ROPA-114845 format. One record per residue (C-alpha): residue number from 1; chain; x negated, z, y. Coordinates in pm, 1 decimal. Each point is the difference from the previous one (the first is absolute). Layout:
<bafis>
   seq   mol          u          w          v
   NUM     A          X          Z          Y
...
</bafis>
This chain:
<bafis>
   seq   mol          u          w          v
     1     A        0.0        0.0        0.0
     2     A     -153.6     -110.2      324.1
     3     A      245.2       75.9      277.7
     4     A      346.5      126.2       69.0
     5     A      278.8     -221.3      131.2
     6     A      271.1      220.3      150.6
     7     A     -119.4      278.6     -229.1
     8     A       -4.2     -221.8     -312.3
     9     A     -332.1      -87.9     -167.2
    10     A     -115.9     -359.3       -0.4
    11     A     -226.3     -179.6     -242.1
    12     A     -323.0     -182.5       68.9
    13     A      202.8     -305.7      100.2
    14     A      191.3      199.3      262.5
    15     A      331.2      -25.1     -187.7
    16     A      200.9      318.7      -57.9
    17     A      -62.1      143.0     -345.9
    18     A      275.5       44.3     -258.0
    19     A      103.6      352.2      -98.6
    20     A       39.8       18.3     -379.4
    21     A      144.0      299.3     -186.0
    22     A       57.8       55.7     -368.1
    23     A      125.4      311.2     -168.1
    24     A       89.6      135.5     -337.0
    25     A      128.8      312.1     -166.8
    26     A       58.0       91.1     -361.7
    27     A      209.9      246.0     -193.8
    28     A     -167.3      124.3     -317.9
    29     A      229.8      127.9     -269.9
    30     A     -120.2      319.7     -163.4
    31     A      118.1      196.1     -303.7
    32     A      321.4      201.3       17.1
    33     A      168.6     -235.2      248.1
    34     A     -229.1       81.4      290.5
    35     A     -196.1     -242.2      211.3
    36     A     -266.9      -22.1      266.7
    37     A        6.6     -228.8      301.0
    38     A     -324.5     -152.9      117.6
    39     A        1.0     -142.3      347.3
    40     A      117.3     -173.0      191.4
    41     A     -338.1     -130.8      106.8
    42     A      -19.4     -265.3      268.6
    43     A     -304.5     -201.2       98.0
    44     A       14.4     -174.2      337.3
    45     A     -263.3     -227.7      146.4
    46     A      -53.1     -273.5      254.3
    47     A     -104.3     -336.4     -143.7
    48     A      -89.7     -329.6      165.3
    49     A      290.1     -232.3       68.4
    50     A       11.3     -301.0     -226.7
    51     A      223.2     -202.8     -221.6
    52     A      283.1      165.3     -188.2
    53     A     -205.1      -20.9     -320.3
    54     A     -302.2      164.3      165.0
    55     A      216.2      283.7      130.1
    56     A      164.5       32.7     -340.2
    57     A     -346.0       44.5     -154.8
    58     A      -61.8      289.4      240.4
    59     A      336.3      151.3      -97.0
    60     A      -93.3      -27.6     -368.7
    61     A     -338.7      161.4       60.0
    62     A      161.2      280.9      198.7
    63     A      263.1       56.1     -271.5
    64     A     -277.2       13.3     -261.6
    65     A     -166.9      286.3      186.5
    66     A      328.7      194.7        3.0
    67     A       55.1      -66.0     -370.3
    68     A     -354.8      108.4      -88.1
    69     A       55.1      331.3      175.7
    70     A      326.3       59.5     -186.8
    71     A     -172.0      -83.4     -330.7
    72     A     -275.4      256.3       69.2
    73     A      255.9      266.1       89.7
    74     A      206.4      -83.1     -310.7
    75     A     -306.0       60.7     -220.4
    76     A      -59.9      334.6      168.8
    77     A      360.4      113.1      -43.3
    78     A       17.8     -110.2     -363.8
    79     A     -332.5      170.5      -77.3
    80     A      130.7      324.5      147.5
    81     A      324.2      -20.6     -199.5
    82     A     -176.4      -82.5     -326.3
    83     A     -245.3      288.5       41.2
    84     A      280.9      257.5        1.3
</bafis>
């Protein structure tokens, strides 16, 4: 991000950047009809403006980060439940 245009970051080309957000949450079913909610987790970032496909790639990458976090937390929760 080089500069701000009316408070909005611009890219190297001077064009306003695109704000991309992706989020996820998960409900993990546990024994005896209980469950644990993980999230929601939201990742938000500014990305360079581009074609719809280029922006979609940034959305996918941002969603992947959210999903990776949920997967790590799921492992932690399941490990805690299985150890009891």
